[in-house]
C-alpha positions as CSV (number, residue, x, y, z in Angstrom):
1,D,79.1,85.1,128.8
2,R,77.1,88.1,127.5
3,G,79.3,91.0,126.5
4,T,82.5,89.0,126.0
5,A,84.3,88.4,122.8
6,P,84.1,84.9,121.2
7,R,87.0,82.7,122.3
8,R,87.9,81.7,118.7
9,A,91.4,83.1,118.1
10,A,93.0,84.3,114.9
11,A,94.7,81.8,112.5
12,P,98.0,80.9,114.1
13,V,101.3,82.1,112.6
14,V,103.1,79.0,111.4
15,S,106.9,78.8,112.0
16,Y,109.2,76.8,109.9
17,R,112.9,75.8,109.7
18,D,115.1,76.4,106.7
19,G,114.3,73.0,105.3
20,E,110.6,73.6,105.6
21,A,110.9,77.0,104.0
22,A,112.6,75.4,101.0
23,V,109.7,72.9,100.7
24,L,107.2,75.7,100.7
25,L,109.1,77.7,98.1
26,E,109.3,74.7,95.8
27,T,105.6,74.1,96.3
28,V,104.8,77.8,95.5
29,A,107.0,77.7,92.4
30,R,104.7,74.9,91.0
31,A,101.5,76.8,91.8
32,R,99.0,77.7,89.1
33,R,96.7,80.7,89.2
34,S,93.2,80.0,90.3
35,S,90.8,82.9,91.0
36,N,90.4,86.0,93.1
37,G,94.1,86.3,93.7
38,W,94.7,82.7,94.9
39,W,97.3,80.3,93.5
40,R,97.0,76.6,94.1
41,A,99.4,73.6,94.3
42,P,99.4,70.1,95.7
43,C,100.0,70.4,99.5
44,P,103.5,69.0,100.6
45,Y,102.2,68.4,104.2
46,C,99.1,66.3,103.6
47,L,101.0,63.1,103.6
48,M,102.6,63.9,107.0
49,R,99.4,65.3,108.6
50,K,96.7,63.1,107.0
51,G,98.6,60.0,105.9
52,R,97.9,60.4,102.2
53,P,99.1,62.7,99.4
54,D,97.1,65.7,98.2
55,R,95.9,65.1,94.6
56,K,93.5,68.0,94.5
57,A,95.8,71.0,94.7
58,S,94.4,72.0,98.1
59,F,97.3,74.3,99.0
60,S,96.4,77.9,98.3
61,I,98.5,81.0,98.4
62,M,97.2,84.6,98.3
63,A,99.1,86.8,95.9
64,G,100.5,89.9,97.5
65,S,100.1,88.9,101.2
66,G,101.8,85.6,101.1
67,F,99.1,84.0,103.3
68,Y,98.7,80.3,102.6
69,R,96.3,77.6,103.7
70,C,95.7,73.9,102.8
71,M,92.0,73.2,102.7
72,A,92.7,69.5,103.4
73,C,95.2,69.4,106.3
74,H,94.6,73.0,107.4
75,V,98.2,74.0,107.7
76,E,98.5,77.8,107.3
77,G,100.8,80.8,107.7
78,F,102.6,83.5,105.8
79,L,105.4,83.0,103.3
80,R,108.0,85.8,103.3
81,D,109.1,85.4,99.7
82,L,107.0,84.8,96.6
83,P,108.0,84.1,93.0
84,P,107.8,87.1,90.7
85,A,104.9,85.7,88.8
86,I,102.7,85.6,91.9
87,E,104.0,89.0,93.1
88,R,103.0,90.5,89.7
89,D,99.5,89.0,90.2
90,A,99.0,90.8,93.5
91,P,96.2,93.5,93.5
92,S,97.3,97.1,93.6
93,R,98.6,98.1,97.1
94,R,97.6,101.7,96.5
95,D,94.5,103.3,98.0
96,P,91.8,104.4,95.5
97,E,92.2,107.9,94.2
98,V,90.3,110.5,96.2
99,K,89.2,113.8,94.8
100,V,90.2,116.8,96.9
101,V,87.3,118.7,98.3
102,R,86.8,121.9,100.3
103,P,85.4,122.2,103.8
104,P,81.7,123.1,104.0
105,E,80.7,126.8,104.0
106,G,81.2,128.4,107.3
107,Y,83.6,125.8,108.7
108,Y,85.9,126.8,111.5
109,P,88.3,124.5,113.3
110,L,87.5,124.4,117.0
111,S,91.1,124.0,118.3
112,F,92.3,127.5,117.5
113,G,91.3,131.0,116.1
114,P,87.6,132.0,116.1
115,G,86.4,128.5,116.5
116,E,88.2,128.3,119.9
117,T,86.6,131.4,121.3
118,A,83.5,132.5,119.2
119,L,80.3,132.6,121.3
120,A,78.3,131.4,118.2
121,L,80.3,128.1,118.4
122,K,80.3,127.6,122.1
123,P,77.4,125.1,121.9
124,A,79.6,123.0,119.6
125,R,82.5,123.0,122.1
126,D,80.1,122.2,124.9
127,Y,78.7,119.3,123.0
128,L,82.1,117.8,122.4
129,D,83.0,118.3,126.1
130,G,79.8,116.6,127.0
131,R,80.7,113.6,124.9
132,G,84.0,113.4,126.8
133,L,86.2,114.1,123.7
134,D,89.5,115.4,125.0
135,R,90.3,118.8,123.6
136,G,93.8,117.6,122.8
137,L,92.5,115.5,119.9
138,W,90.3,118.3,118.3
139,G,93.4,119.6,116.5
140,P,94.8,116.3,115.2
141,A,91.3,115.3,114.1
142,R,90.6,118.7,112.5
143,I,87.3,118.9,114.3
144,G,85.3,122.0,113.4
145,A,81.8,123.5,113.3
146,C,79.6,125.8,111.3
147,A,77.4,128.7,112.3
148,A,76.2,129.4,108.8
149,G,75.6,127.5,105.5
150,R,74.2,124.1,104.9
151,C,76.0,122.7,108.0
152,A,74.9,125.5,110.4
153,G,74.5,124.2,113.9
154,R,76.6,121.1,113.2
155,I,80.0,119.7,114.3
156,V,82.1,119.0,111.2
157,L,84.5,116.0,111.1
158,P,86.8,116.0,108.1
159,V,87.4,112.7,106.3
160,L,91.0,112.9,105.3
161,A,92.9,110.9,102.7
162,A,95.9,108.7,103.5
163,D,98.2,111.6,103.8
164,G,96.3,112.9,106.8
165,E,96.0,116.4,105.2
166,T,93.8,116.2,102.0
167,W,90.0,116.5,102.5
168,G,88.2,113.7,100.8
169,G,84.9,114.4,102.4
170,W,83.2,115.3,105.7
171,V,80.6,114.2,108.1
172,A,78.5,116.7,110.1
173,R,76.4,116.1,113.2
174,T,74.0,118.5,114.8
175,W,75.1,119.7,118.2
176,T,71.6,119.8,119.6
177,D,69.7,116.5,119.8
178,G,66.1,116.5,118.7
179,V,66.3,119.7,116.6
180,S,66.8,117.9,113.3
181,D,65.3,114.7,111.9
182,R,68.8,114.1,110.3
183,P,71.3,114.1,113.1
184,Y,74.1,113.2,110.6
185,I,74.7,114.4,107.1
186,N,77.6,113.5,104.8
187,M,79.1,115.5,102.1
188,K,77.1,115.0,98.9
189,G,79.0,112.6,96.6
190,M,81.5,111.6,99.3
191,P,83.2,108.4,97.9
192,R,82.6,106.3,101.0
193,D,83.8,103.1,99.2
194,A,87.2,104.7,98.6
195,I,88.0,106.3,101.9
196,L,88.0,105.6,105.6
197,Y,87.8,107.9,108.6
198,N,91.3,108.2,110.1
199,Q,92.7,106.3,107.1
200,K,96.3,107.3,107.5
201,I,96.9,104.8,110.3
202,L,96.5,101.9,107.9
203,H,99.9,102.9,106.6
204,E,101.6,102.9,110.0
205,E,103.6,99.8,110.8
206,G,103.3,98.1,114.2
207,D,101.5,95.4,116.2
208,R,99.0,97.7,118.0
209,P,95.6,96.8,116.4
210,I,93.5,99.1,114.3
211,L,90.0,99.2,115.8
212,V,87.4,99.3,113.1
213,V,84.0,100.9,114.1
214,E,80.9,102.0,112.2
215,G,80.7,105.7,113.0
216,V,83.1,108.6,113.3
217,F,82.4,109.5,116.9
218,D,83.1,105.9,117.9
219,A,86.5,106.2,116.1
220,L,87.2,109.4,118.0
221,A,86.5,107.6,121.3
222,L,89.2,105.0,120.2
223,W,91.6,107.7,118.9
224,P,94.3,107.3,117.6
225,D,93.6,103.7,116.8
226,G,89.9,104.0,115.7
227,V,88.9,103.8,112.0
228,A,85.3,104.3,110.8
229,V,83.7,102.7,107.8
230,F,80.5,104.7,107.8
231,G,78.2,101.8,108.5
232,T,78.9,98.5,106.6
233,P,82.3,98.3,104.9
234,A,82.3,98.5,101.1
235,R,84.4,96.3,98.9
236,N,87.3,98.8,98.4
237,Q,87.3,99.5,102.2
238,I,87.7,95.8,102.9
239,Q,90.7,95.6,100.5
240,M,92.2,98.7,102.2
241,L,91.9,97.0,105.6
242,A,93.4,93.8,104.2
243,R,96.5,95.8,103.1
244,A,96.9,97.6,106.4
245,K,100.3,97.4,108.0
246,R,98.9,96.8,111.5
247,P,96.5,94.0,112.6
248,V,92.8,94.8,112.4
249,V,90.1,94.2,115.0
250,M,86.4,94.7,114.2
251,V,84.6,96.6,117.1
252,L,81.1,97.0,115.7
253,D,78.1,98.0,117.8
254,G,76.9,95.4,120.3
255,D,74.1,94.1,118.2
256,A,76.3,93.8,115.1
257,W,79.0,91.5,116.4
258,E,78.2,88.7,114.0
259,K,78.8,91.1,111.1
260,G,82.1,92.0,112.7
261,R,83.0,88.3,113.0
262,A,82.2,87.7,109.3
263,L,84.3,90.7,108.2
264,A,87.2,89.5,110.4
265,L,87.1,86.1,108.8
266,K,87.1,87.6,105.4
267,L,90.1,89.7,106.2
268,R,91.9,86.6,107.5
269,L,91.2,84.9,104.1
270,L,92.8,87.9,102.5
271,G,95.9,87.4,104.6
272,Q,95.4,90.0,107.3
273,R,95.7,89.4,111.0
274,A,92.2,90.1,112.2
275,G,89.8,89.5,115.0
276,W,86.5,90.8,116.4
277,V,85.3,92.0,119.8
278,R,81.8,91.2,120.9
279,L,80.5,94.2,122.8
280,P,77.6,94.0,125.3
281,P,74.2,94.1,123.6
282,T,72.9,97.6,122.7
283,L,76.2,99.3,123.5
284,D,78.4,101.2,121.1
285,P,82.2,101.3,121.3
286,D,82.2,104.8,122.9
287,Q,80.0,103.4,125.7
288,V,82.5,100.7,126.7
289,P,85.7,101.2,128.7
290,R,88.7,101.6,126.3
291,D,90.9,99.4,128.5
292,W,88.5,96.5,128.1
293,I,88.4,96.8,124.3
294,D,92.2,97.0,124.2
295,A,92.5,93.9,126.4
296,E,90.1,91.9,124.3
297,A,91.8,92.9,121.1
298,A,95.2,91.9,122.4
299,R,93.8,88.5,123.6
300,L,92.3,87.8,120.2
301,L,95.5,88.6,118.4
302,A,97.8,86.5,120.5
303,P,97.5,82.9,119.1
304,P,100.1,80.3,119.9
305,V,102.9,79.6,117.5
306,R,103.1,76.0,116.2
307,S,105.4,74.2,113.9
308,L,104.6,72.6,110.6
309,N,105.9,69.4,112.0
310,Q,103.1,69.3,114.6
311,T,100.0,67.2,113.6
């Protein structure tokens, strides 16, 4: 049906008994490095599942995440313990370094002080109210506005580093539609490939999914679970999402769901629990009921558990 997410579920989490775990560990110990962080070994389950032994080293393990998959018999899952050689081969788990920047000239936070009461910034407060953004999130998101300088007449949304405090950049939007031919402007030189909007939640552990969107206002509509990639995710951003401690669900604009599916599949190959939500055509995440998005995300991330002994 139009407007519903594809029914394809995330890769199932494979369960195994102690004996099966020992077989997996023995297999991984014989693995040899391939490319792009993958290690390969003959699959110990092809004989059981396909009726013939694997002679092509089809069993692949991703260094760092422990995600494994056999390209022949399609068994897959996550291994809790990896040999030191494979662990050392894992890519860095640290986020890229972000240079500390200052807020734009004339910036005032709208949640307190002059920004909360100044008449010059009343249009900014009215604009946010008109978009239905609860005033309770203005403070946590550091939402501000400028009445002077380059960003005069614009809402300012800080792009904070992983600590949730350090400014790594900012995005500014005019609070009066039709006045400027550039509704959005970004800080000059902002390293968009090394930072995400609301990046700190990537380091929070839990099962509640991170909802990845294109723009910052879409992320605010899904606060505190929304993360914005500023359009199409860059390579470093994809790696950061793959290392997130919570599952990731792509919630791109309605006409970009196929891009979201491709990104989710790539994250799965990198060992992340990931899925994608297909929004109704032409609609953005902030135009769709939040309850519906949450329900779709939960459904996509609830695959059945199966045993390695199942064929």
